N, C-alpha and C positions, 0 to 999 in steps of 0.2 A: 432405412431406419425401422427398428422394430419397437412396437409399443412396450413401454415400461414406465414404472413410477419411480422417480428419482428423488431422494431426500438429500438436501444440502443443509448441513447442520452447523450452526455457528456463523457469525457474521462480522468478525473483527476486520476493521478497515473496509467494510462493505464488500469484501472479496466474494463471499458466497452469493450475495444478492446479485452481483454481476454475472457470475457463472450461471445462476438460475436464469437470468434474463437472456443470456446468449443461447442456452439450451432451449428455452421456450421459443426463441426466435427461429431455431432450427427444428421446431415441431415436437420437442420432447415435453413430457408431462413432469416438470420439475417443480418442487416445492421448497421454499425457504423456511427452515426451522430456526427461530431465534432462541438462543439459550437464555436461561433465567436471568443472568447477570450481564447481558450485553451492554456495552457502553452507549449511552444516549447519542453521543457524537457520531456513532456509526449506525444509527437507525436508518432503514431504507428511505424514510421521508427526507433525510438529509442528502440523499443522492438521487432524487427524482423530482420532477416538476409536476407529477400527478400522483394520485393515490391508487392506481391500478394494482400496485404491489400487494394490496390487501387481499386480492383475490387468490393469491398463491403464497401467502405468508402465514405461518402458525407460530404462536408463542408457546414455548415449552415450559413446563413447571420445574424442570431441572436444568442443571448446568454449572452451578457453583461448585468449585473444587472442594470446599469444606463441608458441603452438604451431601456428598456422595453416599454416605452411610444412611441417609434418610429415605433413599429410594430403593425399592426392591428391583430385581431384574425384570419382573413382570410389569411393574409400573413404568419402567423406562421403555420397555418394548411396546406397551400399549399406546404410547404417545406417537409412535412412528410405525404403527401396524399397517400392513398393506403395501409397503414399499419394497422394491427389489434391487435397488442400487443405492449405495450410501457414499456420499462425499462429505468429509467433515474436517473441521479445524478446531483448535483450542481444546477444551475439556471434553468435546465429543468423543475423543479417543478413549478416555477413561470410562465414560458412561456407556458407550456402546460395548466396550470390552466386558463390563460388568453384566450387561444384558446378553452376552454371548453372541454379539453381532460383529462380524469382521467388516471394517471399512473397506470399500473398494478403492477409494482414493483418499489419502490424507493430504491436505493442502495447508501446511504450516505457515503461520504468519511471522513466527519469530520465537518468543519465549515459550510457546507451547511445545517447541521442539528442542531448543537448546537449554532450557531450564526446567520446565515442568516435569519431565520424566525422571529427573534426578533429585533425590532428597536433599533438602537444605534446611538448616536450622530456622525455626520459626518460634513464635510465642509458645511457651511450654504447654498451654492448654490446647494447642493445635498440632503438636508434634505427631501424635498418632494418626490424626486425620490426614496430615501431609504425607506420612509414610504410605498410608493406604492409597491416597490419590496418586502419588508419584509412581507407585508400583503398577497400578491399573493403567495409568497414562502410558508408561513405557511398554506394557504388554499390548495395549491397544494399537500403538504405533507399529510394534513388531508384527502384529497380525494383519496390518493393512496390506492389501495386495500391491498397492502402488503408492508412491509418494511423489507428488507434483511439486517441483521446486526449481527455481532458477539457481544455477551455480553462482554462489555469491562470494564467500570468502571462508577463512578457516573457522569462523564462528558456526557456520552451518555444516561444515565437514565433520567437526568433532562429534556431534550426536550420531551420525551414521557409523562412526568407528566405535563409539562407546556402546551403542545399542547392538552393534553387529547386525544391522538390518539386512535381511536376505531377500526382500521383495524387489519389485521393479522400481527403479528410479526414473522418473520422467523429467528430464532436463528441459522443460518448456517454461515459457513465461506464463505467469498466472494472469488470466484475463480479468484484472481487478477494476477496470473502468468500462462502462457501457457507452461506447462512443456515439451511438445514435441519440443518446440523451443530450449530448452537448454540441449540437450543430450551432453555427452562428445565428441561425434563424430562431432557434429555441432560446438561446441566451438573450437575444434582443427582445423577444416576446415576454419572457418571464422575469428578466433581471433588471429591466430599465428603471424600476422604482427602488431598487435596493440602494441603501446609502453607500455601501462600498462601491457599487457600480458607478454612482454619481461622482464619488471621490476620484476614481480611476479616470473617468471622463475628463474631469477638470485638470488632473495631472497630465493626461495625454495631450491636452491642448497647449501645455507650456513646456514640456520636457521632450528632449530628443531621444533619450534612452531610459526606459522604465524597466527596472529589475524587480521581479516578484519573488519574494523569499518567504515561503510558508512552512519551512521545516521548523520543528520545535527548537526553541533556544536552549541548547544544552552544550555548554563549553567550559564552564567554570566548576560546575558540580560534577564530580567524578564518581559518584556512588555506583553508577552503572556504566562502565566503560563502553559497552556496546552501543549505548544511546548517545554518546558524545557526537555532536555535529560540527564543532569548531566554527560556529557562526561568527566568532570574533575575527576570523581571517577575512571574511567577506566585508565586515565593517572596517577593518584596517585598510583593505584594498580600496574601498569607497573613499576613505580619507585621502589616500594617495592620489586618486583620480581627481578629487576636488581641489586639494591644496598644492600638490606637486605638478599635476598635469593641467590644472585649471579648467577642467571639464565641469562647468557649473550647471549644465542642463542634464546631468545624470541624476536619477532619483531611485531610491530603494523603498519598496513597499513591503512591510513585514507584519507578522501577527503577534499579538500578546498571547503567546502559546509556548509553554515550557518553563521549567524551573529557574532558568537564568534570564528571564525577561528583564528583571530589575538590573542585573549586571550588564546586560546589553545596553540598556538605557543610560547607565552610568558611563559606559565606554563611549557611546555616541556623543555624550556631552563632553567627555574628556577629549575626544578627537575633533570637536567643534564641527560636527556634520549634522546637527539637529535639523537644520532647514532642508536637508537632503534626504530625510527619512520620514516616512509616514507610517504610523502604527494603526493597524486595524484590529478589531477584536477577533478572538478565535471564532472560526465560522465553519459552516457545513461545506461539503464538497461543491454543491451547486452554486454557492456563493463564491467559493474559491475559483471555480472555473470561469465565472463572469469576470473576476479580476485578472486572471491569467490571460483571457482573450484580449484584454486591453493592454497587456504588457508586451515587451520586446523579448525579454529573456527570463527564464525561470532558474533560480539558484537553489541548489540542493545542499548536499553535505560535503565537508572538506576534511574529514578525519579518516575513517576507514574506507577502503574501496568497496563499493556496492554496485552490482550490475543493475539492479532495479529496485524500486520502492515506489510508493504512491506518487511522490512529487515528480519523479522521472516520467512516469506514464501519464500523469495529468498534463505535463508539458507537451508530451507527444500528441495527445488527443487534441490539444489546442493548436498544434502545428507550431509550437514555440521551441527554440533551441534550449537545451538543458545544460546548465553550467554546474558541474560537480566533479568528484574524483572517482575515476575508474581505472584500475590496474588491468590493462587489456590482456596481459599474459595469463591471467587467471581464468579467462573465459574464451580463449581463442578456439578451443575444441568444441564449444557448445553450438555456435551458430556459424553458418557459412559466411555471414557478414554481421558486423556489429553496428548498432545504430550510430549515426553521426551525432556529435555532441561537442561541447566546449569543455575540454578536460583540464582541470586545474586542482591543485591541493594547497600549495603555499601561497602566501599573500602576493608575491611577485608574479606568480603564474596567473592568479585571478586578475590582477591588474592588466597583464598582457592580453588575456582573452577578452576583457571588457573593452580595452582600447581598440582591438581588432574589430569587435562588433560595432563599436561607436563609428568607426571609419567606413565599415562595409556592411551596410544594411541589407544589400542584395544577398550576401552570403548568409546572413542570419535567416532570411526568409527561405533560402535553399535548404539549409540545415533543418529548419523546422518542418518543412514540407516532406523532406526525405525521411525524417524520424517518424512522422505520422504514417507514412506508407509502411515503414518497417514495423511499427506497432500493429497495424492491421494484419500484416502477414504472419508475424512471429508471436504475437501476444494474444491474438484473437483467432484467426483462421486455423493455424496449426494446432494450438492446444485444444480448441473445441473439436477439431477433427479427431485428435487422439482420444479425447474423453468420449466422444460419440462412438467411436469404434469399440472402446472398452465396454460401453453400455450395451451395444448391440450384440457383442460377442457373448457377454454373460447371459443375457436374456435368451439368446439362441441356444446356448449350452444347457440352460435350466429347462428348456422346453423339450429337449431331445429325450 
């Protein structure tokens, strides 16, 4: 390892916070820079049981896509002066490009890659600002030396083709969860008094199979097709399990999170499974992890095939099997082995996977444990090794 100062800019989904923590764990001087308009839900405090993050976190005065014209290149540079390696996500691509700084690694979270670089119609008063931002965002991405991204599906392949990106594509998992933070000991120590933890404890004592489903409820509103989760398929599967297969000790825990929560509640009532569903409020990751630890299975998305997203990795960190849809043929070239899971998309497939899990608890435990080991190898060790090598190589070349 060669001494260097690393700026990790942006924190959507708390991804950068965790990259910073892994780099610091490996001896690097990494700082988290929060953009001006970060979502409160993804503040570092929501993903940590202590406030030590304050020692290496800086709040930037810039970051809003529509305020790009308010900051000069010098003002942007001055906030991150003294750093020699730049990892960014979100609008960091546009702001760094305006400041004449090339990102060493761009780590897209989604819309910052498949939407933001391309102009779309907005409110007339914002059209010019949007044109400028999209132009700088696309240029910033094109000038990034590397893009770190899991192979996912056609949604993430299109921007590579549209932009004609010529840099290095790193097909590695994004280390978006800091697993040392979520040991059973820490969960027990810090989460015992949380109301959600107590609810899970009470359910655990009465139910044989607990399913934790914290994906956003988006299945009826189709304004953004990419965000559709098809949560309704899970609810219909639960109804079949309860009414057709008479499995009365199966229970679903889900969150009041997403634009279709009310529609899901109506469907639950229509399916007569209200007593088999517990709703919890939208919560931080540290609260989520406490709930996941008490569950048997974590349920994700049942619409598009995704290889990875926060729900998937959160399940792995807790050593719980993940139930979601993955089209294996899309990813067979990326990893020598794919993580074990419960693969389902349609209602009948979800029913089958849950019956198998209900009957064979030992297999559930085996899948969860193996997935945890896979996460540590392919989502933490390998990506951090790759990032570390890039940092060391750049610093070495700069000093020659």
